[in-house]
N, C-alpha and C positions, 0 to 999 in steps of 0.2 A: 504494500500500500504506500509506504513512505518512498520507496524507490520509484514507483510509478509517478508520484507527485513530483519528485526531483527531475525525472525524465521529461515530464510535461513542462515543468518550469524551464528547463534547459532549452527545449525546443522553442518555447515561446520567446525566450530571450534572444535566441539566434535569429528567429524570424523578425522580431522587432528591430534588432540591430541592422539586419539587411535592409529593411524598409526605411529606417532612419537614415542610413548612409546613402541610400538611393535618393531620398528627398533632399538631403543636405547637399549632395553633389550638384543637383539641379539649381540650387540657389547661388552658386558661385559662378558669376558671369565673367569675372576677371581673375586670372591667376596671378600669383606673386611674380614680380619682375624687379630687378635691381635698378633699372632705369625707366624713365617715362616714355621711351620710344615705343614700347609695346602698348601703351595706353592711348596714344594719340594717333590720329590718322595722318598720313604723310601730307604735308602742305597745309594742314588745317590750323596751324598755330604759328603766328609770326609776331615777333616783338619788334615794334618800330620805335618805341620811346620807353625809357625807363625812368620812373620818378616815384617818390614816396609822397603820399598825400596824408597829412595829419589833420584830423578833425578838431582836435583840442591841443593847445600848447601848454596849458596849465598842468603842473604836476603837484598834487597835494600829498605831502608825506606826513603821516601820523605815526609817531613813535609807539612801538608796542610796549606794554607794561613789562618791566623786568621781573623775573621770577626771583623772589628773595629766599625761596626755600622753605618758607613757613606755610603750613596748611591752615585753612580756616575751619 
């Protein structure tokens, strides 16, 4: 009885793993690549001007309270 239960559980786990990996593989439309050449279409990206645009120039710095080692 217990061995039958374990066998059924094992078969169910194997079937669910196969289904899960099958569905998971369909979700990956892009594979890992070290460079961006594989992600872009040839000739679809051209940089003509390089500039940084900042929306805000104010930087407000608030000091963090120092830990004195005492617990409250």
